[in-house]
Residue, then its C-alpha position, 0 to 999 in steps of 0.5 A: m474290976s475295971r472301974l477300980w483300974v480306971f480310978a487307980g490311974g485316975k489318981l496315979a496321974a492326978r498324983t504325976a500332975e502335982q509333981y509335975f507342977a512342983i517341979m515347974l514351980l521349983l525351976s521357975v523359982i531357982q531362974v528367977s532367982l539366978v537370972a534376976p541378980a545376973a541381969l542386975f549385974l550385967e544392967s550394972w556393968r552396962e551402965f559403967f561401961g557406958r559412963i566410961w565411954h561416955y567419958l572418954n567421948d566427952q569434951h574436955k578442956i584445958g585453958s582454950i584448947s578441948f579435947q577427947v581422950t579416945a582422940l588423944v589415944e589415937g594421935a598417940l598410936i598415929l605418932a607411934l605409927a609414924v615412928l615404926a614407919s620412918r625407922t623401918l622405910s629409913s633402912l629399907l630405903q638405905r639397903r636399896i641404896a647400898k647395892r648401888a655402887y656409885l653411891d658414898p655411904g654418906l649421901r645414903y645415910t643423908m637419905g635414910r635420915l631425911t626420909q625418917y624425919l620427913i615422916i615423923s613429922i607428917g605423923v606429929l601434925l596427923a597426931l596433932k590434928n587429930a587428938f586436938n582437932l587443930d587445922l593447919t594455920s593453928i598449927a602453924v601459928l603453935f610453932t611459930a609461938l614455939s619458934v619465938g620461945i626457942g629463940f630466946g631459952l633454947q636458942y643454942i638448942a635450935a642452933d644445933i637442931a639447924s645446924g644438923f640439917i644443914l650438915l644432911f643437906e650441904r654435907p660438909v661432913r658426912v658419915g664414914d669422914r675423917i675429921t680433925i677438931g682441935e685436938d681431937e681426930g676421928d671418923v664421923q659415925s653418924i649425924n643426929l639431929r642435935t649431936t654428931v659421934v666422932a670415933t677416936n682411934d682408941r674407940i672413944s666416942i666423942i659427942v659433938p654439937n652440930s653448931k661446932l661443926v658448923s661454926q668453927r673450923l675443922i680438918n676434913w680429911s675426907y673432903g674432895d679430893p681423896r689425895a693429901r700432902i703431909s708435911i714433915p719438919v726435920s731440923v739438922a745441925y749448921s755443921s751438916d750437908i744440906d745436899l746431903v740432907t735433901r737426898t736423905l730425906l728423898e731416900a726416906a720418903e721411899e716404900v713407904d706405905n700409902v705414899l704416893r710416887d706421883p706427885s713425887p715427894k719433895v724437900q724444902f730448905l724453910k730457913f736458919g734457926d737459931w740453932s738448927l737448919d730447917f727443912r720440912l719432907l713434903v710427901w702425897t697420899n690417898r689415903p689421909r685417915l692415915h696421916t698419922q701412922i705415914r708420918s710416923d713410918i717416915n720419921y722412923r726411916i729419916e732418925r735410921l738414915f741420918r744415923q747412918a750419914g752421919i746428920e747430927i739433929p740438933f737440940p736448943q743450946t744456950e750460950l752464957r756470957l759473964r761481964g768482963g770473962a766467960l764461964h767454962l768447966d775445970s776437969g773436976d767439973r766446977l763451973v770457974a770464970d775467966d776474967k780480962s787477964g786471963d786468970v782463972e777464978p773458980l765461981d762460987r754459986s752462993d757469992p752475989s756479986h757475981s752476976s751474969s747478963 
């Protein structure tokens, strides 16, 4: 009986070993069938990425300039970081300076702009050095060649850029100044590298090249002494009393907003005109940017006070005389000519024999 059990147990163990071996063999086949393609796939991708990395780090040439793609990417990142840092530091510097009340906004803007241009210039140099492996001497030669090309083909743009730096350093025109260029007048909003933006009273932005602000004549109402003198020309009839005209003009300048009492207003008798006596009223203001409104307020008062005082403002008149006589209107509003004998003769406008001199 015991032998039978031993035989049965051995047979069962042998069957279990066979099954175990079969399972292990199946797992090995499955492992080989899955791992081998995966290994081949990973090997192919590794080779693919290796080729790309080799291409990116390989030296390429365009003419006599050699570069790497990875170096170009690094140079672009350096330039982008320089632009971002320049804007951030420029804004931070302007906010810090704005807390100092004794510094005007124009100086704050100038320092911010110069800081931004300096950081961008350093970033451009570092980007060129890293991207093309150029030393400073090569970069200087490159910029020299570019300057020659700019001098011939882009001289106006180069003049605008140079004028922009002149405006930032010399500061004849600052941000916030009130200027007049030709027939245009407005406030300076920004001074950029090539152009300056001027906002008029109509809220229209005028783009002015910087070279025009440096080379041409302009009026800066905010430069130097904050006070400015405003001249208002006035003409009156020859029959007017000049003393009364003087007193009336001085009275017109009184109690006008933004007109200073010291220096006091002044009236000047300019000349004897063709049909009028010409005066001008001189007033001072510490708000020169409002000169247009100040003129308007004073002109309103002059017209009202002249009307009350009976002072006549003349208009151009022309007296036409004929040879041997004169012209006048009769009761019927007809144009008639008086001859030397004193006879009155209606003037026929279609008759070519009547000529004027």
